[in-house]
Structures are given as structure tokens and as C-alpha cells.
N, C-alpha and C positions, 0 to 999 in steps of 0.2 A: 303630454307624456309621450304620445305617439309621435308627435312632431320632433321631440328632442331625440328619440331613438332613430328616426330617419336621418336626421343630420348627422348623428354618430356614425351611422353606416357609411354615409356619403364621405365623411371625414377619413374613415379607414380606407375607402376605396381610392381616395386621392392620394394617400401615402404611398411612397416608393416601398419596394419590398424591404429595404433597409430600414425605413422609417416604421414599418409595421412590426418588424422584429423588435426594435427598440422599445415601441409602445407595448407589445405584448409581453416583453421581458422585464418590465419595470419592477415588478414584485416577485421575481423568482431568480434563481441562480443558475449559472451555466453548468449543465450536467457534465460536460467535457472536463471542466476543471474542478468541479465539486460535485462528484456523482452520488447517486442513489437517493432514496427517500429520506425525508427528514427523520424518520423513526429508526434508520439504519443504526447499527452498532457504531458505525464510523461517524455518524453525525450527532450522536446523543452525548450530552455532557456528563460528566461525573455528578452524581446525586448527593444530596445532603445526608442521606441515609447510609452512604457507603461505609462499610466496615473494612478497615486497613489492617493488613499484616505486613510486618517488616521482615524481608528475606535476607538482608544484608549483602546485596550485590556488591561484588569487588571489595568486600571487607573480610577480615579473617573469620573463619579458617579458609575462605576462598582466596585465590591468588589475585594479585593486582593485574590489571589488564595488560596485555602486550600492546594493544592497538585498538583503534575504532575504524570502522569503515561503513560505507553506504553500499547496500545491496541494491543494485540497479535494476529497475523494472521498466517495461516498455508499454506505452499506450499507442497503438498503431491506428491511425484514422484511415478508413479506406473509403472509397467512392465508386460509383458506377463508372467512372472514367478510368479506373485502374484496371490493368490487364488481369485476365483469368490466370491464376497461378497454381500449379499442383502443390498439395500439402500431403506430406508423408508423416505417418505416426511413428516417431522415434525420439529417443532423447537419452543422453548420458551426461555425467558430471566429471568423471575421472578418465580412466584408460579406455579406448586409445585417446591420445590427447591431440591438441592443436588442430591442424587442417583436417584430421580424420573426422572430426565432427561434420564436415561438409559432405561426406560419403552418404548416399542414399541407401539405407538399409532396412527401413520400415515399410509398411504397407501403405498403399495410396489411400488416402481418406476422401478427398474431394478437391475440385477446382474452387478456389476462392479469390475474391478480388483482393489485390495486395499492391501497394505502391512499388513501381518498378525499381526505383533507386534506393530503397530502405534495405540496409543490410545490418545484420547482428552477428558480430563475430567475437563476442566476449567468451571465449572457450573455457569451459569448466565452471562458469557461474550458474546461479539459479535461473537466470534469464526468464523470470516470469513475465508473462505478457497478457494483455487484454487487446483483442482486435475489435475495434468498433466498425460495425457493418455499415453498408450504405444507407440503411435506414435511419442512421444518426441516433439510435438509442440502444439497439441490441449488441451485446458483446460476446466474444468467444473468450474463455479463459484457457490459458495453455502454458506449458513450460516443459523443458528448457527450450527456447526458441533460438534456431540458428537460420540465418539466410545470408549465405557466404558471399555472393556475388550479386550485382543487379540483375533481376530477371530470373534468377535461379529458383528452385523450389524452396518452399517453407518447410522447415523440418522441426517438429515438436510433437509432444504427446497429446493425443486426443483424450480430453477429460469428458467424462460422462455424468449424468444425473445432475444433481444441483450445483456441483462444481464446474460443470462444463460451459454453461451458458447463463447470462444474466442480462440485466437491462439498467443502464445508468440512469434512466429517467423513472421507470416504473418498478425497479427491483430494490430489494433491501441491501444486495451486494455483500451478503455475509460470507458466502463461500466462493472458493475460486481454485486456483492451480497449485497452491503451495502443498508440496508433497508431505511435509512434516506436520501439517495441520488442517489441510483442506480449506484454509481461509483465503480471502479474496486476493486476486491478482492486482488489483488497482485501489480497493478501498484502504485507507489508511496510509497511502503513498504520500511522501513529501513531494509536492508537485512544483512544476517550474515556477519560479518567482517567489515561492513561499518563504525562503530563508534570505532573500535580498534585504538590504538595510531599510528601505522605505516601504516595504510590503506590510499589509496589515497582519493582525494576529492570525495564526493558523486556527481555523474554526472546525477542526475535525480530529479525531483520534489518529494515532500513528501506528505503525507496525514496528516491531523490534525483534531482536534475536540475541540469544546467549549461548554459551558452550554447554551443549546438552550433557556431556560427560561429567561436567562439574555440577549443573544445576537442576536439570529435568528430573522429576521424581521417578525413582526406579521401580515403582509399583504400577501394575496395570490399573485402569486402562491406558494410562500414558497420555491422556489429554483431558481437557476441561472445556465445557461449553464456553464459547460457541464453535470450538474446533471439532472436526469430525474424526480425526485420526492423529496417529503419531508417526514417527519415522519407523520405517520397516526394521531397522537395526536396534531399535530402542531396548529391547529385552533379549537380545541374542548374546548368550554367554561367551560366545567366541569372537565377538566384535569389540575391539578396544575402544570404540566410540559409543557404546551403549550407554543408555542414561544411567547417571550415577548420583543423582541428588537425593537428599533426604527430606525435603520440604513438600509435604503433601499438596499444597497450595500452588506449587510452581511446576507447571506443565504447559505444552502448547495450548493456546486458547486463554491462558491467564491474562487478566487485565491489570496492567501496571499503571500507577499513577502516584504523583507527588501530592500529599495533602495540602490543600490550599493555605493552611495556617503554617506551613513550613517555610523557613528562610533558607535559600540556597545561594551561596556566595558565587557569583559569576562575573567574569570581566568581558566576555565576547558577545557581540551582537547576536549572532546565529544561536548561541546557547540560551540567551534569554528568550529568544522565539520559541525554542523548543521547551523551555520551562513553562511558558504560557499554555502550550498544547498539553504538556504533561500534567499540569495541575488542574486543567479544566476538562480535558477530554481523555487523557491516559493513552496508553499503547498496548496493543495486543501482541502476545508472543506467538510467532508464526512459523519459525523454522530454527534449525541449529546452525551456529556459526562454524562449527567443525574445528574451532581452535579457541584459544583463550583471548577473546576479543568481544567488544560490544558493537551491535549493529543497529542502525535505523534503515527503513527502505525508502528509496528515492526514485523518481522518474528519471529516465534517460535525459541527460542534459543538465540536471541539477548540479552535478559535480563541476562541470565546466563553468557555469555561471557563478557558482560558489568561489571557485579558485579566482576567477576574474574579479569578483566583488571584494574579496578579502585578502587576497595575496598569499594565501596558504591553502592546502588541500583539505577537503572534507575528511578523506582517509588519512589518519594521523597517528603518530607515535609520541612518546613523551618529550622528545628533543626536537630541536629544529624550529622552522618558522610557525609550526602550528602548535607549539607546546602550551600556550595558554588555552587554546582550544581543546587540546587533549585534557588538561586539568579540569576544564569546565565540564567536559563529558563525564570524566570520573565522578565529579560532584553530583551531576545529574543522575547517574546510574546508582550511585550510593544512596541517593535520596528516595529512590523508588520504593513504593509500597505495592502490595497486591490487594486489589478490591475483591475480597473473598465472597461477597454476596452479590457479585455480578451474575445475572441470570437472564433468561429470555423474558421474564416478567419484570425484572429490576435491573435493566441495563444501566451500567454505571453506578449500581448499588441502590437505585431508587431514591425516592424523595424529591426534593426540589432541585432541578438541574442548576448547575453553577452558571450556565449560559442559556440564553433564550433558544427556543427551537429554531432551527434553520429554516429559511424560506423554502418553498417547494422547488423542485428542479424544473426548469422551463421545459415544456413539451417540445418535441421536434416540430419545427414549423415549416410548412411546405405550402407557399401561396402560389397558385396558378397565375401565370401572367399572359394576358392577351395582347398582342400588338395591334 
């Protein structure tokens, strides 16, 4: 037995660094693309004991949707080779608009490693982000992120407590920078490659949004576990976008899913990929669309590869090249139910999960190399 162990150690020592990584990662998943512990809300499948409630999304008396879009999120990988960059605590979504988002108005937070050429100029969007630190597992959750020119300061809000920092390898990833829920910046995100025609099924929960004025329950507290909060305007009687829904089960944090025995008529490939995720893992409600439309959350770059693969845009209306895609999204949203017994002790409703547990995330690997 001792001899076999010695030979095993010698075998590992003879491997290249790349070979060691492949060997060590055979029974785990890449946390950069499939983050957080297997017990995370994002990696836990819908259970056999799930109790479903039908909210009638985009059905009368609710209006038919005007459009669908993807709320783009950013996963920024940093390294020790990136320059130290000043980070200022600031953020806004509306006025002043455009290039004014580039003005430094907030307080200095710290210098952080940040890739010199990465820019984020989607003015007025949520711009939720996770910065992966050089240790290859710790992340900073923040929003709305702006980086207007290469090498310029990073401008975004400093999140504190459980929302501020997490770990893609050792963390549950429940909370993050979403202002309307406190939920994760990167958990539940449609990642690069996941909607491409030849990609495997999506093996995690999604994130979604609806128009709070129509749907989100108009009574306090305004959120449901695992959310930590709701929008600041939720119950402001003077705000025309305050929450206006009557369904007590429908608030930020609600877990939506399509029952596995439901038949949803779909014609497009990406919609069928979303159906698998929604039937097996569901989608958590994280923010307000601020208009009559439906939203899934996707990593930066997904929209470009989607357009290239299918010849129409992810962001779509009922006419034009994406009409069939729009129709499929309507069918998906109309089929959604709420898992009303989703809780910290019964994630996904409890019982037997519809999908096997995820393999553990691969630990950060750092082999010393002596020449």
C-alpha cells in the first residue's frame, strides 16, 4: 500500500501544471462558470414536495408584455498583473444621464486590481457585477458599475455585510448587489455559452424580473426569503412606480418554476433551454423591470453570441426577426408558478430533487514550480 502511494506522488510530481489541474479537477466543476457550493440556492433543484401557486403572469387582468430583454451582468476576473485602480463609491440609474456617469462624485474606497482595458459604459442599466479577486475565489459584489475609459477609476456602490463579499468556491452565493432584493450579482446568471445550440442543459437556477408596479405585492415587508430587502420606492405613496400587486406570494425573492408535468409549446432552441432550467431549477425574482416587460439576467457577452448563433436579438418585441422567440418567452412566463414553500430548510420546496446534486466546485489550484 505504501509503495502504491509513493508511485502516486511521483506520478503527480511528473505531471505538468496543466496536467495536475486536469487530474485534480476531474470530479469537480469550474467555479468561474458554475459558482458556489452545491447546496447554494442557485445549484439546488426543484424538489418533489414543491407546492406551486399560479400567479397568471402576462395573463388578464395583467397586460400583455411590450417586450423582453436581458439585464446584463459583469463577471470581472482580476489578477496580480492588473494595475492598481482607484475605486469610488457612487452610483445612479437615471439623471444625470449619459457621460455624466463618468464623473467622479463619490468617496474613495480603495485601490483594487482591475484589468486596464475593461470598460463598462451601459449608462442607466443595473450594471450589477462581481469582481473575482486575484486569489481566484473571493468576489466583490457591487452595482451599478461604470468604467468609462481604459485605466480610469472604477465607479460603483460599496456593498457591506453579507451582500458585499462572497466566495465562488466556498460560499453559498445567496446575496449580492441587487438593490431591489439583496440577491447575488452572479448566481443565477445565464452564463456565456449556455444558450448556444450545442450547449448542455443549464444546471442552475436563473434570475428574473417583472414590472413591480403591476406584480409585486403592495404590503410590507415587500420581500420573501431569500431576499433581504425590496426597492426603496416600494411603498412610497408619491412614487408612480411603487409596488402595486395583490398576490401575497409574489415579491422580490420569490422562486418561480414551471411544474415538470407541464407542457409548454415552444419552437425556438433557446426557449427550450430556458424551459429545462425553469422546470428543474426555477428562477428567483431579483429586481424591477420598471416597465411592462419580462427579464432574465445574463452575463456580458451572452447577447452578442445569441445574436450570432440565432440571427435575431435576445431583446425582442412581438414583430420582426425575433417574433417566434418573443412568442416562446410569452409562453414560458405564462407557464410560471411560484414555489410557495421554498425556504432556508426546504430549498426548491424540499423532497427529492428533480436533478442530482452538483459536483463540488474545484478549489483554487496553485502549484509551486521549481525550475
